[in-house]
N, C-alpha and C positions, 0 to 999 in steps of 0.2 A: 533899452531893453524892448519896450513896443511889441512887435509882431513875435518875438523870442518865446513871450510869456505863453502864447498858443501851445507850445511844446511842453507846459508845465502841465500834468495830469490833474493838479489840484486849483488850475487858475479859473475862477467862476465867469466864464464867456459867453454862458448859453443861458437865454432867456427862458423864463418857464414855457411860453409858446413854443420855442424851438425844440425844448427839450422834450415836451409832450409831442411833437410831430415826429421827431427822431426816433422816441421810442415807440411811437403808435398807441400811445395812451392818452387819457384825458386830463386835463391839468387837475381835476379833482384827485386822480390817483398820486400825483406828485406832492399837492397838499396834504394828503392823509399821511405820506411817509413823514412829512416835516411834522405835523401834528403828534406823530407816535414816537417822534424823536428819534428814528431810524435814519434820517436824512435831512441835514441841516444847511441848507443852501446859504451862500452868502446873500446880502442884500445891499442894491444898489442905492445912492444917496437918496431915490425917492421912494426906497423900501421895497423895489420890486425884487423877487427871487433871481438868483444867478447860479447856474450850476457848473460845475467843473467836470473835466471827462472822468473821473474817477467816480464822481457821485452818478454819473449817466451808467456807468457800469454797475454799480449798485443797484440802482433802481431797476435796470435790465433784469439782473438776479433775482429780486424781489418780483417782478413782473413773471418770471418765468414759475417761481414757486405758487404764485397765485392762480397761475394758469393749470397747475395741477391739483388745485383745489385746497392748497392749504390759506389759513386765515393769516392776518397780519403778524400775530404775535408767534406763531409757529414758524411764518417765513422769516421773520427777523431773528427768531432762535437759531435757525438752521444756517442762515449767512453768518452770524456771529461764530458758531462752533465750527464751520467750514474754514472762516479765517482763522481761528486759534489754532486748528490743526495745520494748516498752511504754515502758520508761524514757526510751531513746533517742529514739522518736518524740515523747515529752513533751518532752524536752531541745530539740530541734530546732525544735518549734512555739514554744518560749519563745525560743529564738534568733533565731528569723524573725521573730518579732514585736518583740523588741527592735532589730533592725536595721532593721525596717520603721519603727519610731517613729523611730529615729535620723534616717532617710533622709526623713521626713516623709510617708512612705507611711502613710496610716490605713487603717482597715477597709474604707472606701468606695472603696479603688482597686484 
């Protein structure tokens, strides 16, 4: 497996210091997301936080909302609602595709 895990969006490959540097935030920002339950990093054997690419994307989204003046609770709620909306849109597209296939409607119609 080895290096192949780096392609996995959920593989916790990034330390807190690396994550803070990549996101241009203080480690305290990442700790606050963890304390609030918004972002739960994996822990190394020694207890150090490790972040996945998916978690870094979430932290980036939260940071953008903070930069717009929202507090932690509001930003977390907005991110959750955005994710719910995205999942709902994907489900609608899937159902419309199934319905179209059942009715003989191809993509060319």
